[in-house]
N, CA, C and O atoms as a printed pandas DataFrame, in Angstrom:
     atom_number atom_name residue_name chain_id  residue_number  x_coord  y_coord  z_coord
0              1         N          UNK        A               1    0.836   -1.186    0.000
1              2        CA          UNK        A               1    0.000    0.000    0.000
2              3         C          UNK        A               1    0.879    1.247    0.000
3              4         O          UNK        A               1    1.803    1.348    0.807
4              5         N          UNK        A               2    0.607    2.187   -0.883
5              6        CA          UNK        A               2    1.348    3.435   -0.866
6              7         C          UNK        A               2    0.814    4.310    0.260
7              8         O          UNK        A               2   -0.385    4.312    0.541
8              9         N          UNK        A               3    1.698    5.043    0.894
9             10        CA          UNK        A               3    1.297    5.905    1.991
10            11         C          UNK        A               3    0.529    7.098    1.443
11            12         O          UNK        A               3    0.989    7.779    0.527
12            13         N          UNK        A               4   -0.647    7.343    2.014
13            14        CA          UNK        A               4   -1.433    8.496    1.591
14            15         C          UNK        A               4   -1.776    9.348    2.803
15            16         O          UNK        A               4   -1.926    8.838    3.914
16            17         N          UNK        A               5   -1.895   10.630    2.580
17            18        CA          UNK        A               5   -2.251   11.552    3.652
18            19         C          UNK        A               5   -3.769   11.595    3.765
19            20         O          UNK        A               5   -4.481   11.642    2.762
20            21         N          UNK        A               6   -4.252   11.579    5.012
21            22        CA          UNK        A               6   -5.687   11.587    5.258
22            23         C          UNK        A               6   -6.010   12.496    6.438
23            24         O          UNK        A               6   -5.171   12.732    7.308
24            25         N          UNK        A               7   -7.225   12.994    6.451
25            26        CA          UNK        A               7   -7.755   13.706    7.601
26            27         C          UNK        A               7   -8.822   12.797    8.189
27            28         O          UNK        A               7   -9.665   12.273    7.460
28            29         N          UNK        A               8   -8.792   12.606    9.506
29            30        CA          UNK        A               8   -9.708   11.668   10.162
30            31         C          UNK        A               8  -10.433   12.343   11.308
31            32         O          UNK        A               8   -9.871   13.168   12.028
32            33         N          UNK        A               9  -11.694   11.972   11.460
33            34        CA          UNK        A               9  -12.476   12.364   12.632
34            35         C          UNK        A               9  -12.603   11.108   13.481
35            36         O          UNK        A               9  -13.077   10.074   13.009
36            37         N          UNK        A              10  -12.172   11.203   14.746
37            38        CA          UNK        A              10  -12.209   10.064   15.656
38            39         C          UNK        A              10  -13.457   10.137   16.543
39            40         O          UNK        A              10  -14.075   11.194   16.669
40            41         N          UNK        A              11  -13.817    9.017   17.149
41            42        CA          UNK        A              11  -15.044    8.974   17.935
42            43         C          UNK        A              11  -15.006    9.884   19.160
43            44         O          UNK        A              11  -16.058   10.243   19.690
44            45         N          UNK        A              12  -13.822   10.260   19.614
45            46        CA          UNK        A              12  -13.716   11.164   20.762
46            47         C          UNK        A              12  -13.812   12.637   20.352
47            48         O          UNK        A              12  -13.696   13.526   21.195
48            49         N          UNK        A              13  -14.025   12.892   19.053
49            50        CA          UNK        A              13  -14.173   14.262   18.565
50            51         C          UNK        A              13  -12.905   14.866   18.007
51            52         O          UNK        A              13  -12.951   15.933   17.394
52            53         N          UNK        A              14  -11.768   14.210   18.202
53            54        CA          UNK        A              14  -10.515   14.742   17.683
54            55         C          UNK        A              14  -10.477   14.647   16.160
55            56         O          UNK        A              14  -11.021   13.720   15.561
56            57         N          UNK        A              15   -9.819   15.631   15.554
57            58        CA          UNK        A              15   -9.540   15.598   14.122
58            59         C          UNK        A              15   -8.034   15.517   13.975
59            60         O          UNK        A              15   -7.303   16.365   14.486
60            61         N          UNK        A              16   -7.571   14.481   13.263
61            62        CA          UNK        A              16   -6.139   14.341   13.027
62            63         C          UNK        A              16   -5.892   14.316   11.531
63            64         O          UNK        A              16   -6.748   13.920   10.740
64            65         N          UNK        A              17   -4.707   14.748   11.171
65            66        CA          UNK        A              17   -4.219   14.594    9.800
66            67         C          UNK        A              17   -2.958   13.751    9.911
67            68         O          UNK        A              17   -2.130   13.974   10.794
68            69         N          UNK        A              18   -2.817   12.782    9.011
69            70        CA          UNK        A              18   -1.744   11.804    9.153
70            71         C          UNK        A              18   -1.497   11.112    7.819
71            72         O          UNK        A              18   -2.168   11.371    6.819
72            73         N          UNK        A              19   -0.519   10.233    7.842
73            74        CA          UNK        A              19   -0.286    9.334    6.716
74            75         C          UNK        A              19   -0.815    7.969    7.129
75            76         O          UNK        A              19   -0.583    7.527    8.254
76            77         N          UNK        A              20   -1.513    7.311    6.240
77            78        CA          UNK        A              20   -1.992    5.961    6.512
78            79         C          UNK        A              20   -0.942    5.001    5.974
79            80         O          UNK        A              20   -0.659    4.981    4.776
80            81         N          UNK        A              21   -0.359    4.195    6.883
81            82        CA          UNK        A              21    0.686    3.289    6.430
82            83         C          UNK        A              21    0.180    1.874    6.192
83            84         O          UNK        A              21    0.752    1.147    5.380
84            85         N          UNK        A              22   -0.900    1.463    6.895
85            86        CA          UNK        A              22   -1.478    0.140    6.612
86            87         C          UNK        A              22   -2.904    0.070    7.133
87            88         O          UNK        A              22   -3.291    0.784    8.058
88            89         N          UNK        A              23   -3.667   -0.810    6.510
89            90        CA          UNK        A              23   -5.054   -1.044    6.908
90            91         C          UNK        A              23   -5.264   -2.544    6.957
91            92         O          UNK        A              23   -4.975   -3.253    5.993
92            93         N          UNK        A              24   -5.773   -3.030    8.095
93            94        CA          UNK        A              24   -6.137   -4.439    8.230
94            95         C          UNK        A              24   -7.608   -4.505    8.608
95            96         O          UNK        A              24   -8.285   -3.479    8.660
96            97         N          UNK        A              25   -8.099   -5.699    8.871
97            98        CA          UNK        A              25   -9.506   -5.852    9.219
98            99         C          UNK        A              25   -9.907   -5.002   10.419
99           100         O          UNK        A              25  -10.971   -4.382   10.412
100          101         N          UNK        A              26   -9.077   -4.970   11.432
101          102        CA          UNK        A              26   -9.455   -4.266   12.649
102          103         C          UNK        A              26   -8.690   -3.001   12.964
103          104         O          UNK        A              26   -9.085   -2.248   13.854
104          105         N          UNK        A              27   -7.592   -2.747   12.246
105          106        CA          UNK        A              27   -6.720   -1.624   12.593
106          107         C          UNK        A              27   -6.331   -0.796   11.378
107          108         O          UNK        A              27   -6.180   -1.303   10.266
108          109         N          UNK        A              28   -6.178    0.483   11.632
109          110        CA          UNK        A              28   -5.568    1.394   10.665
110          111         C          UNK        A              28   -4.313    1.923   11.343
111          112         O          UNK        A              28   -4.394    2.506   12.424
112          113         N          UNK        A              29   -3.167    1.730   10.728
113          114        CA          UNK        A              29   -1.922    2.242   11.299
114          115         C          UNK        A              29   -1.621    3.577   10.648
115          116         O          UNK        A              29   -1.508    3.687    9.427
116          117         N          UNK        A              30   -1.494    4.604   11.506
117          118        CA          UNK        A              30   -1.220    5.947   11.013
118          119         C          UNK        A              30    0.204    6.325   11.363
119          120         O          UNK        A              30    0.780    5.832   12.333
120          121         N          UNK        A              31    0.752    7.204   10.557
121          122        CA          UNK        A              31    2.132    7.650   10.732
122          123         C          UNK        A              31    2.145    9.171   10.845
123          124         O          UNK        A              31    1.448    9.861   10.101
124          125         N          UNK        A              32    2.934    9.687   11.770
125          126        CA          UNK        A              32    3.111   11.126   11.983
126          127         C          UNK        A              32    1.785   11.877   12.105
127          128         O          UNK        A              32    1.561   12.850   11.386
128          129         N          UNK        A              33    0.894   11.433   13.017
129          130        CA          UNK        A              33   -0.386   12.128   13.150
130          131         C          UNK        A              33   -0.238   13.476   13.863
131          132         O          UNK        A              33    0.522   13.612   14.823
132          133         N          UNK        A              34   -0.975   14.452   13.373
133          134        CA          UNK        A              34   -1.051   15.762   14.016
134          135         C          UNK        A              34   -2.502   16.034   14.392
135          136         O          UNK        A              34   -3.414   15.763   13.612
136          137         N          UNK        A              35   -2.707   16.564   15.577
137          138        CA          UNK        A              35   -4.033   16.937   16.052
138          139         C          UNK        A              35   -4.346   18.343   15.552
139          140         O          UNK        A              35   -3.542   19.260   15.721
140          141         N          UNK        A              36   -5.502   18.508   14.942
141          142        CA          UNK        A              36   -5.925   19.823   14.456
142          143         C          UNK        A              36   -6.938   20.409   15.427
143          144         O          UNK        A              36   -7.931   19.766   15.767
144          145         N          UNK        A              37   -6.681   21.628   15.868
145          146        CA          UNK        A              37   -7.639   22.331   16.719
146          147         C          UNK        A              37   -7.795   23.757   16.204
147          148         O          UNK        A              37   -6.873   24.348   15.642
148          149         N          UNK        A              38   -8.980   24.279   16.414
149          150        CA          UNK        A              38   -9.251   25.656   16.040
150          151         C          UNK        A              38   -9.309   26.478   17.312
151          152         O          UNK        A              38  -10.015   26.129   18.258
152          153         N          UNK        A              39   -8.569   27.562   17.330
153          154        CA          UNK        A              39   -8.521   28.456   18.483
154          155         C          UNK        A              39   -9.150   29.782   18.084
155          156         O          UNK        A              39   -8.691   30.428   17.143
156          157         N          UNK        A              40  -10.198   30.193   18.792
157          158        CA          UNK        A              40  -10.828   31.464   18.445
158          159         C          UNK        A              40   -9.926   32.655   18.792
159          160         O          UNK        A              40   -9.175   32.628   19.767
160          161         N          UNK        A              41  -10.025   33.688   17.968
161          162        CA          UNK        A              41   -9.307   34.927   18.223
162          163         C          UNK        A              41  -10.307   35.959   18.743
163          164         O          UNK        A              41  -11.518   35.765   18.639
164          165         N          UNK        A              42   -9.801   37.038   19.296
165          166        CA          UNK        A              42  -10.665   38.074   19.843
166          167         C          UNK        A              42  -11.526   38.743   18.781
167          168         O          UNK        A              42  -12.624   39.213   19.081
168          169         N          UNK        A              43  -11.045   38.793   17.551
169          170        CA          UNK        A              43  -11.782   39.476   16.488
170          171         C          UNK        A              43  -12.852   38.585   15.851
171          172         O          UNK        A              43  -13.471   38.988   14.867
172          173         N          UNK        A              44  -13.080   37.388   16.390
173          174        CA          UNK        A              44  -14.091   36.492   15.861
174          175         C          UNK        A              44  -13.553   35.480   14.871
175          176         O          UNK        A              44  -14.250   34.525   14.529
176          177         N          UNK        A              45  -12.329   35.665   14.402
177          178        CA          UNK        A              45  -11.710   34.703   13.486
178          179         C          UNK        A              45  -11.182   33.519   14.300
179          180         O          UNK        A              45  -11.296   33.499   15.525
180          181         N          UNK        A              46  -10.617   32.560   13.624
181          182        CA          UNK        A              46  -10.046   31.396   14.296
182          183         C          UNK        A              46   -8.698   31.056   13.684
183          184         O          UNK        A              46   -8.450   31.307   12.505
184          185         N          UNK        A              47   -7.842   30.487   14.502
185          186        CA          UNK        A              47   -6.537   30.005   14.040
186          187         C          UNK        A              47   -6.570   28.487   14.043
187          188         O          UNK        A              47   -7.131   27.871   14.949
188          189         N          UNK        A              48   -5.976   27.896   13.041
189          190        CA          UNK        A              48   -5.822   26.445   12.989
190          191         C          UNK        A              48   -4.467   26.106   13.592
191          192         O          UNK        A              48   -3.442   26.638   13.168
192          193         N          UNK        A              49   -4.465   25.220   14.579
193          194        CA          UNK        A              49   -3.239   24.822   15.256
194          195         C          UNK        A              49   -3.039   23.319   15.038
195          196         O          UNK        A              49   -3.943   22.523   15.293
196          197         N          UNK        A              50   -1.861   22.944   14.570
197          198        CA          UNK        A              50   -1.501   21.537   14.371
198          199         C          UNK        A              50   -0.415   21.181   15.370
199          200         O          UNK        A              50    0.661   21.779   15.365
200          201         N          UNK        A              51   -0.696   20.203   16.231
201          202        CA          UNK        A              51    0.268   19.767   17.236
202          203         C          UNK        A              51    0.420   18.253   17.172
203          204         O          UNK        A              51   -0.419   17.557   16.601
204          205         N          UNK        A              52    1.504   17.751   17.768
205          206        CA          UNK        A              52    1.690   16.298   17.812
206          207         C          UNK        A              52    0.479   15.673   18.500
207          208         O          UNK        A              52   -0.007   16.191   19.506
208          209         N          UNK        A              53    0.002   14.571   17.958
209          210        CA          UNK        A              53   -1.152   13.888   18.531
210          211         C          UNK        A              53   -0.795   13.290   19.877
211          212         O          UNK        A              53   -1.586   13.353   20.818
212          213         N          UNK        A              54    0.400   12.706   19.975
213          214        CA          UNK        A              54    0.906   12.172   21.236
214          215         C          UNK        A              54    2.333   12.653   21.419
215          216         O          UNK        A              54    3.122   12.667   20.474
216          217         N          UNK        A              55    2.655   13.043   22.623
217          218        CA          UNK        A              55    4.004   13.528   22.926
218          219         C          UNK        A              55    4.929   12.335   23.146
219          220         O          UNK        A              55    5.141   11.879   24.270
220          221         N          UNK        A              56    5.467   11.851   22.040
221          222        CA          UNK        A              56    6.359   10.698   22.066
222          223         C          UNK        A              56    7.255   10.760   20.839
223          224         O          UNK        A              56    6.974   11.495   19.893
224          225         N          UNK        A              57    8.316    9.999   20.860
225          226        CA          UNK        A              57    9.180    9.906   19.688
226          227         C          UNK        A              57    8.692    8.848   18.706
227          228         O          UNK        A              57    9.228    8.730   17.604
228          229         N          UNK        A              58    7.674    8.076   19.101
229          230        CA          UNK        A              58    7.085    7.091   18.201
230          231         C          UNK        A              58    6.484    7.811   16.999
231          232         O          UNK        A              58    6.048    8.957   17.115
232          233         N          UNK        A              59    6.459    7.158   15.866
233          234        CA          UNK        A              59    5.894    7.782   14.669
234          235         C          UNK        A              59    4.688    7.042   14.117
235          236         O          UNK        A              59    3.925    7.613   13.338
236          237         N          UNK        A              60    4.495    5.775   14.504
237          238        CA          UNK        A              60    3.366    5.001   14.001
238          239         C          UNK        A              60    2.459    4.577   15.148
239          240         O          UNK        A              60    2.914    4.203   16.228
240          241         N          UNK        A              61    1.139    4.650   14.869
241          242        CA          UNK        A              61    0.149    4.330   15.888
242          243         C          UNK        A              61   -0.984    3.520   15.272
243          244         O          UNK        A              61   -1.558    3.938   14.266
244          245         N          UNK        A              62   -1.320    2.367   15.854
245          246        CA          UNK        A              62   -2.481    1.631   15.380
246          247         C          UNK        A              62   -3.753    2.226   16.000
247          248         O          UNK        A              62   -3.799    2.510   17.197
248          249         N          UNK        A              63   -4.764    2.404   15.178
249          250        CA          UNK        A              63   -6.054    2.906   15.650
250          251         C          UNK        A              63   -7.099    1.869   15.262
251          252         O          UNK        A              63   -7.140    1.423   14.115
252          253         N          UNK        A              64   -7.935    1.488   16.206
253          254        CA          UNK        A              64   -9.005    0.547   15.899
254          255         C          UNK        A              64   -9.941    1.201   14.884
255          256         O          UNK        A              64  -10.295    2.373   15.017
256          257         N          UNK        A              65  -10.329    0.450   13.893
257          258        CA          UNK        A              65  -11.159    1.002   12.812
258          259         C          UNK        A              65  -12.461    1.591   13.339
259          260         O          UNK        A              65  -12.950    2.585   12.802
260          261         N          UNK        A              66  -13.020    0.999   14.369
261          262        CA          UNK        A              66  -14.293    1.514   14.873
262          263         C          UNK        A              66  -14.118    2.819   15.657
263          264         O          UNK        A              66  -15.111    3.440   16.035
264          265         N          UNK        A              67  -12.888    3.241   15.907
265          266        CA          UNK        A              67  -12.622    4.537   16.539
266          267         C          UNK        A              67  -12.613    5.669   15.512
267          268         O          UNK        A              67  -12.554    6.843   15.876
268          269         N          UNK        A              68  -12.670    5.314   14.235
269          270        CA          UNK        A              68  -12.631    6.308   13.164
270          271         C          UNK        A              68  -14.047    6.526   12.651
271          272         O          UNK        A              68  -14.665    5.617   12.096
272          273         N          UNK        A              69  -14.557    7.745   12.842
273          274        CA          UNK        A              69  -15.908    8.072   12.386
274          275         C          UNK        A              69  -15.909    8.267   10.875
275          276         O          UNK        A              69  -16.813    7.804   10.180
276          277         N          UNK        A              70  -14.889    8.954   10.378
277          278        CA          UNK        A              70  -14.786    9.193    8.952
278          279         C          UNK        A              70  -13.397    9.657    8.587
279          280         O          UNK        A              70  -12.628   10.090    9.445
280          281         N          UNK        A              71  -13.078    9.566    7.307
281          282        CA          UNK        A              71  -11.782   10.033    6.826
282          283         C          UNK        A              71  -11.925   10.459    5.379
283          284         O          UNK        A              71  -12.841   10.033    4.675
284          285         N          UNK        A              72  -11.012   11.303    4.949
285          286        CA          UNK        A              72  -11.017   11.791    3.574
286          287         C          UNK        A              72   -9.629   12.300    3.238
287          288         O          UNK        A              72   -8.763   12.418    4.105
288          289         N          UNK        A              73   -9.434   12.599    1.965
289          290        CA          UNK        A              73   -8.210   13.290    1.579
290          291         C          UNK        A              73   -8.321   14.720    2.081
291          292         O          UNK        A              73   -9.376   15.339    1.946
292          293         N          UNK        A              74   -7.259   15.249    2.652
293          294        CA          UNK        A              74   -7.347   16.630    3.151
294          295         C          UNK        A              74   -7.401   17.634    2.000
295          296         O          UNK        A              74   -6.947   17.361    0.889
296          297         N          UNK        A              75   -7.967   18.795    2.297
297          298        CA          UNK        A              75   -7.953   19.878    1.308
298          299         C          UNK        A              75   -6.513   20.294    1.053
299          300         O          UNK        A              75   -5.615   19.925    1.810
300          301         N          UNK        A              76   -6.292   21.050    0.004
301          302        CA          UNK        A              76   -4.932   21.520   -0.298
302          303         C          UNK        A              76   -4.393   22.347    0.867
303          304         O          UNK        A              76   -3.213   22.252    1.204
304          305         N          UNK        A              77   -5.257   23.159    1.481
305          306        CA          UNK        A              77   -4.831   23.991    2.612
306          307         C          UNK        A              77   -4.376   23.116    3.785
307          308         O          UNK        A              77   -3.302   23.342    4.342
308          309         N          UNK        A              78   -5.186   22.116    4.165
309          310        CA          UNK        A              78   -4.835   21.245    5.289
310          311         C          UNK        A              78   -3.583   20.425    4.956
311          312         O          UNK        A              78   -2.733   20.221    5.823
312          313         N          UNK        A              79   -3.462   19.958    3.720
313          314        CA          UNK        A              79   -2.267   19.214    3.312
314          315         C          UNK        A              79   -1.022   20.090    3.449
315          316         O          UNK        A              79    0.030   19.611    3.870
316          317         N          UNK        A              80   -1.138   21.367    3.095
317          318        CA          UNK        A              80   -0.009   22.306    3.213
318          319         C          UNK        A              80    0.312   22.568    4.689
319          320         O          UNK        A              80    1.482   22.610    5.066
320          321         N          UNK        A              81   -0.712   22.743    5.519
321          322        CA          UNK        A              81   -0.499   22.925    6.964
322          323         C          UNK        A              81    0.230   21.708    7.531
323          324         O          UNK        A              81    1.165   21.848    8.319
324          325         N          UNK        A              82   -0.205   20.514    7.124
325          326        CA          UNK        A              82    0.422   19.278    7.595
326          327         C          UNK        A              82    1.895   19.224    7.177
327          328         O          UNK        A              82    2.773   18.968    8.001
328          329         N          UNK        A              83    2.149   19.464    5.911
329          330        CA          UNK        A              83    3.518   19.422    5.402
330          331         C          UNK        A              83    4.404   20.445    6.107
331          332         O          UNK        A              83    5.514   20.118    6.527
332          333         N          UNK        A              84    3.923   21.676    6.239
333          334        CA          UNK        A              84    4.703   22.722    6.908
334          335         C          UNK        A              84    4.938   22.382    8.377
335          336         O          UNK        A              84    6.033   22.598    8.896
336          337         N          UNK        A              85    3.911   21.850    9.049
337          338        CA          UNK        A              85    4.044   21.498   10.469
338          339         C          UNK        A              85    5.037   20.367   10.665
339          340         O          UNK        A              85    5.824   20.392   11.611
340          341         N          UNK        A              86    5.011   19.374    9.781
341          342        CA          UNK        A              86    5.967   18.262    9.893
342          343         C          UNK        A              86    7.393   18.776    9.664
343          344         O          UNK        A              86    8.324   18.341   10.342
344          345         N          UNK        A              87    7.565   19.690    8.720
345          346        CA          UNK        A              87    8.886   20.280    8.492
346          347         C          UNK        A              87    9.343   21.061    9.717
347          348         O          UNK        A              87   10.506   20.975   10.111
348          349         N          UNK        A              88    8.428   21.826   10.324
349          350        CA          UNK        A              88    8.764   22.583   11.532
350          351         C          UNK        A              88    9.158   21.646   12.667
351          352         O          UNK        A              88   10.118   21.913   13.390
352          353         N          UNK        A              89    8.418   20.549   12.825
353          354        CA          UNK        A              89    8.743   19.590   13.881
354          355         C          UNK        A              89   10.105   18.949   13.649
355          356         O          UNK        A              89   10.860   18.727   14.596
356          357         N          UNK        A              90   10.421   18.649   12.388
357          358        CA          UNK        A              90   11.737   18.087   12.070
358          359         C          UNK        A              90   12.845   19.071   12.413
359          360         O          UNK        A              90   13.866   18.687   12.983
360          361         N          UNK        A              91   12.647   20.342   12.068
361          362        CA          UNK        A              91   13.649   21.363   12.383
362          363         C          UNK        A              91   13.791   21.531   13.885
363          364         O          UNK        A              91   14.907   21.664   14.386
364          365         N          UNK        A              92   12.674   21.527   14.617
365          366        CA          UNK        A              92   12.713   21.662   16.064
366          367         C          UNK        A              92   13.427   20.471   16.696
367          368         O          UNK        A              92   14.204   20.627   17.638
368          369         N          UNK        A              93   13.154   19.278   16.165
369          370        CA          UNK        A              93   13.801   18.076   16.679
370          371         C          UNK        A              93   15.309   18.159   16.485
371          372         O          UNK        A              93   16.071   17.807   17.386
372          373         N          UNK        A              94   15.746   18.623   15.312
373          374        CA          UNK        A              94   17.179   18.791   15.062
374          375         C          UNK        A              94   17.775   19.805   16.026
375          376         O          UNK        A              94   18.864   19.595   16.560
376          377         N          UNK        A              95   17.058   20.911   16.248
377          378        CA          UNK        A              95   17.512   21.950   17.167
378          379         C          UNK        A              95   17.581   21.398   18.586
379          380         O          UNK        A              95   18.565   21.612   19.294
380          381         N          UNK        A              96   16.531   20.686   19.000
381          382        CA          UNK        A              96   16.467   20.157   20.350
382          383         C          UNK        A              96   17.585   19.153   20.598
383          384         O          UNK        A              96   18.127   19.092   21.702
384          385         N          UNK        A              97   17.939   18.361   19.579
385          386        CA          UNK        A              97   19.011   17.387   19.737
386          387         C          UNK        A              97   20.347   18.054   20.061
387          388         O          UNK        A              97   21.170   17.475   20.770
388          389         N          UNK        A              98   20.566   19.254   19.554
389          390        CA          UNK        A              98   21.828   19.955   19.773
390          391         C          UNK        A              98   21.753   21.009   20.861
391          392         O          UNK        A              98   22.784   21.460   21.360
392          393         N          UNK        A              99   20.560   21.403   21.230
393          394        CA          UNK        A              99   20.360   22.479   22.208
394          395         C          UNK        A              99   20.963   22.140   23.562
395          396         O          UNK        A              99   21.550   23.004   24.213
396          397         N          UNK        A             100   20.826   20.901   23.989
397          398        CA          UNK        A             100   21.230   20.551   25.347
398          399         C          UNK        A             100   22.511   19.752   25.398
399          400         O          UNK        A             100   22.759   19.048   26.377
400          401         N          UNK        A             101   23.337   19.844   24.361
401          402        CA          UNK        A             101   24.612   19.143   24.405
402          403         C          UNK        A             101   25.383   19.598   25.639
403          404         O          UNK        A             101   25.666   20.786   25.796
404          405         N          UNK        A             102   25.718   18.666   26.501
405          406        CA          UNK        A             102   26.496   18.985   27.681
406          407         C          UNK        A             102   25.687   19.386   28.896
407          408         O          UNK        A             102   26.266   19.604   29.960
408          409         N          UNK        A             103   24.360   19.494   28.782
409          410        CA          UNK        A             103   23.600   19.938   29.943
410          411         C          UNK        A             103   23.651   18.927   31.078
411          412         O          UNK        A             103   23.536   19.307   32.244
412          413         N          UNK        A             104   23.823   17.634   30.759
413          414        CA          UNK        A             104   23.920   16.641   31.820
414          415         C          UNK        A             104   25.146   16.912   32.691
415          416         O          UNK        A             104   25.088   16.751   33.910
416          417         N          UNK        A             105   26.272   17.329   32.064
417          418        CA          UNK        A             105   27.484   17.637   32.819
418          419         C          UNK        A             105   27.252   18.811   33.754
419          420         O          UNK        A             105   27.732   18.807   34.888
420          421         N          UNK        A             106   26.515   19.823   33.285
421          422        CA          UNK        A             106   26.256   20.994   34.110
422          423         C          UNK        A             106   25.432   20.614   35.329
423          424         O          UNK        A             106   25.700   21.102   36.427
424          425         N          UNK        A             107   24.419   19.739   35.157
425          426        CA          UNK        A             107   23.605   19.294   36.285
426          427         C          UNK        A             107   24.457   18.498   37.255
427          428         O          UNK        A             107   24.342   18.675   38.468
428          429         N          UNK        A             108   25.316   17.618   36.737
429          430        CA          UNK        A             108   26.188   16.814   37.593
430          431         C          UNK        A             108   27.106   17.721   38.417
431          432         O          UNK        A             108   27.278   17.494   39.615
432          433         N          UNK        A             109   27.684   18.725   37.803
433          434        CA          UNK        A             109   28.559   19.663   38.515
434          435         C          UNK        A             109   27.765   20.443   39.551
435          436         O          UNK        A             109   28.234   20.641   40.672
436          437         N          UNK        A             110   26.560   20.889   39.184
437          438        CA          UNK        A             110   25.759   21.700   40.093
438          439         C          UNK        A             110   25.394   20.934   41.363
439          440         O          UNK        A             110   25.245   21.547   42.420
440          441         N          UNK        A             111   25.249   19.638   41.287
441          442        CA          UNK        A             111   24.908   18.845   42.473
442          443         C          UNK        A             111   26.001   18.914   43.531
443          444         O          UNK        A             111   25.720   18.827   44.727
444          445         N          UNK        A             112   27.254   19.073   43.089
445          446        CA          UNK        A             112   28.373   19.066   44.021
446          447         C          UNK        A             112   28.893   20.458   44.362
447          448         O          UNK        A             112   29.812   20.600   45.168
448          449         N          UNK        A             113   28.317   21.467   43.759
449          450        CA          UNK        A             113   28.736   22.835   44.068
450          451         C          UNK        A             113   28.070   23.269   45.377
451          452         O          UNK        A             113   26.939   22.881   45.667
452          453         N          UNK        A             114   28.776   24.065   46.150
453          454        CA          UNK        A             114   28.236   24.527   47.429
454          455         C          UNK        A             114   27.297   25.707   47.237
455          456         O          UNK        A             114   26.290   25.821   47.935
456          457         N          UNK        A             115   27.616   26.570   46.310
457          458        CA          UNK        A             115   26.759   27.721   46.036
458          459         C          UNK        A             115   26.641   27.882   44.537
459          460         O          UNK        A             115   27.388   27.265   43.776
460          461         N          UNK        A             116   25.704   28.712   44.112
461          462        CA          UNK        A             116   25.569   28.971   42.679
462          463         C          UNK        A             116   26.817   29.659   42.125
463          464         O          UNK        A             116   27.106   29.540   40.934
464          465         N          UNK        A             117   27.557   30.373   42.969
465          466        CA          UNK        A             117   28.764   31.048   42.536
466          467         C          UNK        A             117   29.876   30.053   42.145
467          468         O          UNK        A             117   30.809   30.392   41.417
468          469         N          UNK        A             118   29.743   28.810   42.656
469          470        CA          UNK        A             118   30.741   27.800   42.351
470          471         C          UNK        A             118   30.554   27.196   40.956
471          472         O          UNK        A             118   31.428   26.475   40.475
472          473         N          UNK        A             119   29.437   27.479   40.311
473          474        CA          UNK        A             119   29.128   26.910   38.995
474          475         C          UNK        A             119   29.274   27.984   37.942
475          476         O          UNK        A             119   28.692   29.062   38.064
476          477         N          UNK        A             120   30.048   27.698   36.908
477          478        CA          UNK        A             120   30.203   28.614   35.800
478          479         C          UNK        A             120   29.292   28.165   34.677
479          480         O          UNK        A             120   29.343   27.006   34.265
480          481         N          UNK        A             121   28.457   29.063   34.173
481          482        CA          UNK        A             121   27.524   28.717   33.090
482          483         C          UNK        A             121   28.091   29.106   31.770
483          484         O          UNK        A             121   27.454   28.896   30.738
């Protein structure tokens, strides 16, 4: 099966956009799902926010088919939001991997310092 991007409405009311990696009798396995939420603005408009569906490094999730109310191909706008959000997450992940290089050493040193003045940042 070729991976296709889909927008899904789940029985709990969540709307996710994801890639479908496999479908079996009882399960749909999704890849890189993002939760879509609309946040109202003060002027009456709304912002679309795409966030990780689950805060984990895992990328594939099996969903029971009966948990899916409906699914479709996303609009061009939603597909673009998904693509841009996944790119942003990849960039953030790369940044995060390098952001804390050496922070474990600083914590280890801080445990044995008597005062904050004893630790050089």
